[in-house]
C-alpha angles and dihedrals in degrees: 000000000000128000114262122229117257129182116253115244093261090052095057110108126200093227091058092045093050091046090051093048094047095076116087094222093049090047089054090051091052091048091051092049091049089058098044113015114207104040135160100236091216087067095057097085096220095159097240130117119267091249092052091048090050090052093051095046090048090052091051091046095048090049091053095245096117138024117220118201129180114241114178107308093337135078114227119207125204132179115253090223096151093053094044094045090051093050101035110020113208095008097111093040090053094046093047093047094050116109114262 
């Protein structure tokens, strides 16, 4: 399994992050990752098809919100909290604290 491309910290743009966080499924993914960093998204039980889940994780990865790393036959996603907190202090905390 090859390594997927991720934006460097200085390439992460607020418009892409906000777009990625605006979708309810992607927001649920981010909330799950905030609780248990380093998760195989297929194990989250979000009730969407595998192809839909792949699309949402790719959108989050390309925006710089998550990092996806191959581990064995799985891909493990983790929240890029350190990068996002450095660039946009308080953004993730505010998003995660917002009512569902």
